[in-house]
C-alpha positions as CSV (number, residue, x, y, z in Angstrom):
1,M,-120.5,33.3,73.4
2,T,-120.8,29.8,72.1
3,I,-118.7,26.8,73.1
4,D,-119.0,24.1,70.6
5,H,-117.6,21.4,72.8
6,A,-117.6,21.8,76.7
7,P,-114.1,22.3,78.1
8,A,-112.5,19.0,79.5
9,P,-109.1,18.5,81.1
10,A,-106.4,18.1,78.4
11,G,-104.9,14.6,78.4
12,A,-108.0,12.9,79.8
13,G,-108.4,9.3,78.6
14,L,-105.1,9.3,76.9
15,S,-102.8,6.2,77.1
16,P,-99.7,6.6,79.5
17,E,-97.5,6.7,76.4
18,D,-99.5,9.6,74.8
19,L,-99.9,11.6,77.9
20,A,-96.2,11.4,78.6
21,E,-95.7,12.7,74.9
22,L,-98.1,15.5,75.5
23,Q,-96.5,16.5,78.7
24,L,-93.0,16.4,77.1
25,R,-94.2,18.8,74.3
26,H,-95.7,21.2,76.8
27,R,-92.6,21.2,78.9
28,K,-90.5,22.0,75.8
29,I,-92.5,24.8,74.5
30,R,-93.1,26.5,78.0
31,D,-89.4,26.3,78.6
32,A,-88.9,28.1,75.5
33,M,-91.6,30.5,76.1
34,A,-90.1,31.4,79.5
35,E,-86.7,32.1,77.8
36,Q,-88.4,34.6,75.5
37,G,-90.7,36.1,77.9
38,L,-93.8,35.0,76.0
39,D,-97.1,34.7,77.9
40,V,-99.0,33.1,74.9
41,V,-98.1,31.2,71.7
42,L,-100.5,31.0,68.8
43,A,-99.9,28.2,66.4
44,Y,-101.6,29.3,63.1
45,G,-102.2,26.7,60.5
46,P,-103.4,27.6,57.0
47,A,-104.4,24.7,54.7
48,W,-101.0,23.9,53.6
49,R,-99.1,24.2,56.8
50,R,-100.7,22.0,59.6
51,E,-97.5,20.8,61.4
52,N,-97.9,23.0,64.5
53,I,-101.6,22.2,64.9
54,R,-100.7,18.5,64.7
55,Y,-97.9,19.0,67.3
56,F,-100.4,20.4,69.9
57,T,-103.5,18.3,69.0
58,D,-102.3,15.1,67.3
59,V,-105.1,16.0,64.7
60,T,-104.6,17.1,61.1
61,P,-107.6,19.3,60.6
62,A,-109.5,19.5,57.4
63,G,-110.7,23.1,57.7
64,S,-109.3,26.0,55.6
65,A,-107.6,27.4,58.6
66,A,-106.9,26.3,62.2
67,L,-105.2,27.7,65.3
68,V,-104.1,26.7,68.8
69,V,-103.9,29.1,71.8
70,F,-101.2,27.8,74.1
71,P,-100.8,30.0,77.3
72,A,-97.9,29.9,79.6
73,E,-100.2,28.4,82.3
74,G,-103.5,26.3,81.5
75,D,-104.7,24.4,78.8
76,A,-104.6,24.9,75.1
77,V,-107.6,25.7,73.1
78,A,-107.9,24.6,69.5
79,F,-109.8,26.5,66.8
80,S,-110.9,25.5,63.3
81,T,-113.0,27.0,60.4
82,R,-114.6,23.4,60.0
83,P,-117.0,22.4,62.6
84,S,-116.3,18.8,62.2
85,D,-112.6,19.3,63.3
86,L,-113.7,20.5,66.7
87,A,-115.2,17.1,67.7
88,A,-112.0,15.5,66.3
89,F,-109.7,17.7,68.6
90,T,-111.6,17.0,71.7
91,A,-112.0,13.3,70.9
92,Q,-108.3,12.9,70.4
93,G,-107.8,14.3,73.9
94,W,-104.8,16.4,73.5
95,V,-106.7,19.6,73.9
96,G,-109.9,19.9,76.2
97,E,-111.7,22.7,74.5
98,A,-112.2,23.4,70.8
99,R,-114.0,26.5,69.3
100,R,-115.1,27.6,65.9
101,L,-112.9,30.0,63.7
102,D,-115.2,32.1,62.0
103,P,-112.8,33.7,59.1
104,A,-115.2,36.6,58.7
105,N,-115.7,37.3,62.3
106,P,-113.3,35.5,64.6
107,A,-114.9,36.8,67.9
108,E,-114.3,33.4,69.7
109,L,-110.6,34.0,69.4
110,G,-110.9,37.4,70.9
111,V,-112.7,36.1,73.9
112,V,-110.1,33.6,74.8
113,L,-107.3,36.2,74.3
114,K,-109.1,38.7,76.6
115,E,-109.3,36.3,79.3
116,L,-105.7,35.5,79.2
117,A,-104.6,39.3,78.8
118,P,-101.2,38.6,77.5
119,R,-98.5,41.0,77.5
120,R,-96.2,39.3,74.9
121,I,-97.6,37.0,72.3
122,G,-95.6,34.9,69.8
123,I,-97.4,33.5,66.6
124,A,-96.1,30.6,64.7
125,H,-96.4,31.2,61.0
126,H,-96.9,34.9,61.8
127,E,-96.2,35.8,58.2
128,L,-99.1,33.8,57.0
129,V,-101.7,35.1,59.5
130,P,-104.6,36.9,57.6
131,L,-105.4,40.7,58.4
132,V,-108.9,39.8,60.0
133,L,-107.2,37.5,62.5
134,M,-104.3,39.9,63.3
135,E,-106.7,42.7,64.0
136,T,-108.7,40.4,66.3
137,I,-105.5,39.5,68.1
138,R,-104.5,43.1,68.6
139,A,-107.8,44.2,69.6
140,A,-108.1,41.4,72.1
141,A,-104.8,42.2,73.6
142,P,-104.3,46.0,73.4
143,G,-100.8,47.0,73.9
144,A,-99.5,43.6,73.8
145,E,-96.2,43.0,72.0
146,V,-96.8,40.5,69.1
147,G,-94.1,38.7,67.2
148,S,-93.0,35.6,65.5
149,A,-92.8,32.3,67.3
150,T,-92.2,30.2,64.1
151,K,-88.6,29.5,65.0
152,L,-89.7,28.5,68.6
153,L,-92.0,25.9,67.2
154,D,-89.5,24.7,64.6
155,T,-86.9,24.2,67.0
156,A,-89.3,22.4,69.5
157,R,-90.2,20.0,66.7
158,L,-86.5,19.5,65.6
159,V,-85.6,16.8,68.2
160,K,-87.9,13.8,67.9
161,S,-88.8,11.7,70.9
162,E,-88.9,8.0,71.0
163,W,-92.7,8.1,70.6
164,E,-92.3,10.3,67.4
165,L,-89.4,8.0,66.1
166,A,-91.7,4.9,66.5
167,R,-94.1,6.7,64.1
168,M,-91.4,7.7,61.5
169,R,-90.1,4.0,61.5
170,R,-93.5,3.0,60.3
171,S,-93.4,5.6,57.7
172,A,-89.9,4.1,56.7
173,V,-91.5,0.6,56.1
174,V,-94.1,2.2,54.0
175,C,-91.4,4.0,51.9
176,A,-89.8,0.7,51.1
177,A,-93.1,-0.8,50.0
178,G,-93.8,2.1,47.8
179,W,-90.5,1.9,46.0
180,E,-91.0,-1.9,45.6
181,A,-94.5,-0.9,43.8
182,F,-92.8,1.7,41.7
183,V,-90.0,-0.6,40.4
184,D,-92.5,-3.6,39.9
185,V,-94.7,-1.7,37.4
186,L,-92.0,-0.2,35.1
187,E,-92.3,-1.3,31.6
188,P,-92.1,0.5,28.1
189,G,-95.5,2.1,27.2
190,L,-96.6,2.7,30.7
191,P,-97.8,6.3,31.3
192,E,-96.1,8.2,34.2
193,Y,-99.4,8.7,35.9
194,R,-99.8,4.8,36.1
195,I,-96.8,4.5,38.0
196,V,-98.0,7.0,40.7
197,A,-101.4,5.3,40.8
198,E,-99.8,1.9,41.6
199,V,-97.6,3.4,44.3
200,E,-100.6,5.3,45.8
201,A,-102.7,2.2,45.9
202,R,-99.9,0.3,47.8
203,L,-99.2,3.2,50.2
204,K,-103.1,3.7,50.9
205,N,-103.7,0.0,51.6
206,L,-100.9,0.2,54.1
207,G,-102.5,3.1,56.0
208,A,-100.7,6.1,54.6
209,E,-102.7,9.2,55.2
210,D,-101.1,11.1,52.4
211,N,-98.1,11.1,49.8
212,F,-96.2,13.7,48.3
213,M,-94.6,12.4,45.0
214,L,-92.6,14.0,42.1
215,I,-91.6,12.0,39.0
216,A,-89.6,12.4,35.8
217,S,-88.8,9.8,33.1
218,G,-86.4,10.1,30.1
219,R,-82.8,10.3,29.5
220,D,-80.1,13.2,29.9
221,E,-82.7,15.8,28.5
222,V,-84.4,15.6,32.0
223,R,-83.8,18.7,34.0
224,G,-86.2,18.3,36.9
225,M,-89.2,16.5,38.4
226,T,-93.0,17.3,38.3
227,P,-96.3,15.7,39.1
228,P,-97.0,12.7,36.8
229,G,-97.9,13.3,33.2
230,D,-99.1,11.0,30.3
231,R,-95.6,10.5,28.8
232,L,-95.1,6.9,28.0
233,L,-92.0,5.2,29.3
234,E,-89.4,4.0,26.7
235,A,-86.6,1.4,26.9
236,G,-83.5,3.0,28.4
237,D,-85.5,5.7,30.3
238,M,-84.2,6.6,33.8
239,V,-87.2,7.2,35.9
240,R,-86.8,9.2,39.0
241,T,-88.9,9.9,41.9
242,E,-89.1,11.5,45.4
243,L,-91.7,9.4,47.2
244,T,-92.9,10.8,50.6
245,P,-95.7,9.1,52.4
246,K,-97.3,10.2,55.6
247,M,-98.1,7.8,58.5
248,D,-99.7,8.9,61.8
249,G,-99.0,12.6,60.8
250,Y,-95.2,12.2,60.1
251,W,-93.6,12.2,56.6
252,L,-90.6,10.3,55.4
253,Q,-88.9,10.3,52.1
254,I,-87.1,7.8,49.7
255,C,-85.2,9.1,46.6
256,R,-84.3,6.4,44.0
257,S,-84.0,6.3,40.2
258,A,-84.5,3.3,38.0
259,V,-83.8,2.2,34.6
260,V,-86.4,0.6,32.1
261,G,-84.3,-2.1,30.9
262,K,-80.4,-2.0,31.5
263,A,-78.5,1.0,32.5
264,D,-76.0,2.5,30.2
265,D,-72.5,3.8,31.2
266,G,-73.7,7.5,31.7
267,Q,-76.4,6.4,34.1
268,R,-74.0,4.2,36.0
269,K,-71.4,7.0,36.3
270,S,-74.2,9.3,37.4
271,F,-75.3,6.8,40.0
272,D,-71.6,6.3,41.3
273,L,-71.3,10.1,41.5
274,F,-74.6,10.6,43.5
275,N,-73.8,7.6,45.7
276,E,-70.5,9.0,46.7
277,A,-72.2,12.4,47.5
278,V,-74.7,10.6,49.7
279,E,-72.0,8.6,51.6
280,A,-70.0,11.9,51.9
281,G,-73.0,13.5,53.5
282,I,-73.9,10.5,55.9
283,S,-70.1,10.3,56.9
284,V,-70.1,13.7,58.6
285,V,-73.4,13.5,60.5
286,R,-73.2,13.6,64.2
287,P,-74.6,15.7,67.1
288,G,-73.9,19.4,66.6
289,I,-73.2,19.1,62.9
290,T,-74.8,21.9,60.9
291,A,-77.0,21.7,57.9
292,H,-74.3,23.8,56.2
293,E,-71.6,21.2,56.8
294,V,-73.7,18.2,55.6
295,A,-74.3,20.2,52.2
296,V,-70.6,21.1,51.9
297,A,-69.8,17.5,52.2
298,E,-72.1,16.5,49.4
299,N,-71.3,19.3,47.1
300,D,-67.6,18.9,47.5
301,V,-68.1,15.5,45.6
302,F,-69.5,17.1,42.8
303,R,-66.9,20.0,42.9
304,K,-64.1,17.2,42.9
305,Y,-65.2,15.8,39.6
306,G,-65.9,19.2,38.1
307,Y,-69.6,19.1,38.4
308,G,-69.8,22.0,41.1
309,E,-71.8,24.3,39.0
310,Y,-74.7,21.8,39.1
311,C,-74.8,22.2,42.9
312,T,-76.1,25.8,42.4
313,S,-79.6,27.3,42.4
314,N,-79.5,27.3,38.6
315,Y,-80.0,23.4,38.7
316,T,-81.0,22.3,42.2
317,R,-82.8,23.6,45.4
318,V,-81.5,21.8,48.5
319,R,-79.2,18.9,49.4
320,G,-81.8,17.4,51.6
321,H,-84.2,18.7,54.3
322,G,-85.7,17.8,57.7
323,H,-88.4,15.4,58.2
324,G,-91.3,15.3,60.7
325,L,-94.9,16.7,60.9
326,H,-94.0,18.8,57.8
327,L,-92.5,17.0,54.8
328,D,-90.0,19.7,54.0
329,E,-88.4,21.1,57.1
330,T,-84.8,22.4,57.9
331,P,-83.1,22.9,54.4
332,I,-79.8,21.1,54.1
333,I,-78.1,23.8,52.2
334,E,-74.7,25.8,52.2
335,G,-75.2,28.8,54.3
336,N,-77.9,27.5,56.6
337,H,-76.0,27.1,60.0
338,T,-78.8,25.4,61.9
339,V,-77.4,22.8,64.3
340,L,-78.8,19.4,63.9
341,P,-79.0,17.7,67.2
342,E,-79.3,14.1,68.4
343,N,-82.6,12.7,67.3
344,S,-83.2,15.1,64.5
345,V,-84.4,13.5,61.3
346,F,-83.6,14.6,57.8
347,I,-82.9,13.2,54.3
348,I,-79.7,13.5,52.5
349,H,-80.4,13.8,48.9
350,P,-77.9,15.6,46.4
351,N,-80.6,15.6,43.6
352,T,-79.5,17.7,40.6
353,Y,-79.0,17.6,37.0
354,T,-75.7,16.8,35.4
355,P,-74.8,16.1,31.8
356,L,-73.9,12.4,32.7
357,A,-77.6,11.2,32.6
358,G,-79.7,14.1,33.4
359,Y,-81.5,14.8,36.5
360,H,-80.8,12.1,39.1
361,V,-82.2,11.6,42.6
362,L,-80.7,9.5,45.3
363,G,-81.3,9.9,49.2
364,D,-81.7,8.2,52.4
365,P,-83.4,9.7,55.6
366,V,-81.3,9.6,58.7
367,R,-81.6,10.0,62.4
368,V,-78.8,11.6,64.2
369,T,-77.5,9.5,66.9
370,A,-75.0,9.9,69.7
371,D,-72.0,9.0,67.6
372,G,-73.2,9.5,64.0
373,C,-76.5,8.4,62.3
374,E,-79.1,5.7,61.8
375,V,-80.2,5.2,58.1
376,L,-84.1,4.9,58.6
377,I,-85.0,2.9,55.4
378,T,-83.8,-0.6,54.4
379,T,-84.1,0.0,50.5
380,E,-80.8,-0.8,48.9
381,R,-79.0,2.2,47.4
382,K,-78.3,1.3,43.9
383,L,-79.4,2.1,40.3
384,F,-82.4,-0.2,40.1
385,E,-83.0,-1.8,36.6
386,T,-86.4,-3.5,35.4
387,G,-86.7,-6.9,37.0
388,D,-84.7,-5.8,40.2
389,V,-86.3,-6.7,43.4
390,A,-86.4,-4.0,45.8
């Protein structure tokens, strides 16, 4: 057996604020584990889903896969396929021990599980675990009941602490700066990829770790958004974007549309429709509201004006979604009866196509408060035109 970094107490060297956050998370997860009778939670993180790894370690690993073993008692152990991640895990101080996850022979994981001898194991992102890891888990804990803990971790992350909200507010400031860069650069003849390049430069200069961004330009023929292409902007185009920077691990999104030049009547009517839908969604937000109810409030505005069919899956996906350590969490969609508690964070965006002006995007991220919600961005909600100052 080899240990890449000698064990140390989790939390050693953390600031009082970080230590309090770590202890809060451990309490939340262990309370949920006790309710479900789990001895161990395994948080698995393939390359595209790292939110639970970050939740336990405050590190976003670079390896192709990572995993955290979190027992009902004792310290967590972090694993990664990339050796350099191990030093990052222990240096951050949220876990005391980090080991190599060999994707071909994950024996180190088996050693840790055998020592714990769990009877019931919950795996977050159970459905994504590769066969070689699952076989190792079952061999190390023969007879143990193994099930999904994805919902357990999703629920734990849903309510944001003040520590998390402070980070998300930093993301909100960067969102506003990114949108300013977007509007500032718009002019006829500019290729879409240049817009994104300007936004990326502004965001990275402000310390953004990453940015998820979709864009579309044109008129009423536009049916959705994609990564940027080489299409050249034309006068009268409406340019739409979802702009989603990540700061300190936390994603936050702004949805806005702007016109190259002056907006026409169809574009203005489209904005009015979408703005009314955003306002309707915001108006119903309070602790205990469900994602379904927020979506219904938005969609009812479209139905009122005869555009109800454009709320269906033929034209759109969701009416918003949760924010946090993953950029697209709880979907705001009819039929999702997930309760949105106080201090959950999500964006309200009724983005879809209509024949008024084509695909339109508009949305604000909000925090659920004790008696309503707090809009987290300061950017004015309007149809921007070339020359506007955000």
